[in-house]
C-alpha angles and dihedrals in degrees: 000000000000122000111274116254116215129200119205113275093219112207088223090063098045115122118269124260089242109047099189122021091169100070129088132178131178122242108194128181125209088260090054091055091050091049093047092049092049095046093045092064098037125024106009098066091048091049093052095046093049094043093053090046087058089049089060090054089049089054092049092051091049091049090053088052089055094059109121094356112145129200088258090054090056089062094056131062116271116258139176121006092350091059089047089061087073088072096068089040090055095051094042091049093049090049089051093055089046088058089048086062100262092125098160127013111204115219133195124196127004131286112245122231123254089255091054096044121005090187130054112204113202129189150217102030105207117140149030084245090068093094087078083087087074093060091046093053102044101268099292124183118275145200107249140176112253088232090067091064090065098054115113113257094346091062091057091055093048093049093050091057091057102232126187103252124217128191122202090199099052111083090205095050096089094055093043091049092052091049092051094048090050090050093052093047094059114120114269091005091140092230119129122240118288118231114209133183097206096193087075096211139046122271136179093256093246090120143349112262125206116309117231115232102239096099093046107044093080088062093220128136114278132195114226116216123195114210121204128185105197107187123112122238096040109238094162106068111104110180142142101280108037147057120340127252097260093051091050093047093050095045091048089053087054092062114099090222131003112219120209130169127194119194115197104207124202116286111270113222112196122233120229089261090055092046088053092045113040091183090060089047091051094047093050094049089047089053090054093054093042090053091051091050095039091233132140122240127231137184097241116132141178087274088069087060091053089052089048090056090049090050090053090051089053092053095256126127112270092244090060091077097057114109104150089254101202092056092048090050094047098043103033102022092232115154127209094260091056092049091049090055091048091049089056089054092044090053089056090056103037112090099150110079096293097323135096117232124192089258090054091051093047091051092048093050093041092235135119124254103267138158089264092054091045090053092051092046090054090058090060096038095079097170097044096238094131090244132083122223123200094263091054089046092054092049091045093051090050100043100031119018102031091044090051095043095081125134094255093052091050092048091051091047091049091053090045090058091052101274096136087101090056098262143045123236128207089253091054092052094045092050095052098038093044094053099038105031100026092238122164120240092250091054092049092051091050091052091047091055091051091055096038095069096166091050092231093141089243134086113216123203091255091054091044092051093046092054093044091052090050091053105029091178087082091067093070091048089054090051092048091055092045089055091049093046098043097089092050106035136057130174126198094336092314130099114241089242145328100217099264099076094259126109118232128206113244112244 
């Protein structure tokens, strides 16, 4: 077997402490089942009926507040009697959450004024119950998805409170959102504080994922708020891989009392370096909240959730799509579109419950399991588990295959397979693959037919390159063989290869 080649296991690309912050499962005891059964036929139905009755009153109060409001009015802070309508909304909303079982919300620290901190930064974002923060902070403005404005009843309430809307589908939304937040944060603007959950999606509270930059681009002081749901079992967490909204709502209504704690941390005033670098500002504020909650931080983002949904559509487990997107973007420069393409290719290979084994890779490449293939597999298998997950595949493609898949490497490989005459025959391919990768003649012929699309009996360099680009994993196999062949073969005063994809003049 050839000597194993190792690529650097950069600390910056090591897997996160929390592998999946988007999964949630219930863990009920016998006592929990008894409590749920009792509450389901007694208190829970009454709670829900009363709470939604209050929601109807909320909607009515908001509709009154809309009377005579023009589009121009919506762009300026509420004043006069319209602003006074927030008072009944506040009490009705707090009563509604009381009926939901949040009888007493414990607070630590003191909420800063709008002059001290125009923005309230809350984490972690975990549940559809999180809007209770609005009723605990005097109904501030918020950052809200545009889709929420279209919900029946709830959309009316959201619109009345004049949120800053963001659309994940509009490419201009991010810039427009930042401009609007900056406008509202100007001194003496008259706007209330803005409460923002910077994670941008719900997690299971096992860590704090990457903070989006919206709260930090204005460069103004912010007040971090740590949010803790204290009940066990956890019936609050609503995330991508877990119970649905109705199940969570019903089970939460079956708790005798829902315990929530809000900790208002000291106002964070950004340094000049943080004002100049919103990402630094966001990371430092995240560290403050994480320290208060005693939680680790990871580089997962909402984009990981989009990849999870794509993985599901491809028949893979949801967890297969998680790559810790922000880290991959920062360290490897790979954008979401590139990862989506790679996930499509990974789904073609993975036949083992969301992982790629060496047998899967051999089948995909139409080669036999050989020492050369084992060596290449080891380069991808960063944790030594004998299986490759999507994150390892992405890193491997970036650091191994794509790096090796340069024009010079492909030209050398083409010559290696007999392409000096301008083409490769089936006999050329069989001879090299049989001796170096222990492939049978039938396997070599099958691979030849896949590359020889026009059935001419010859593989040209263009056809060779096209197939190699489609399956960049081949590049590392080429390099492995070049390394093996280098001591024995030379070509035109050059060695066939030196193991790093570069030719070297013979001395």
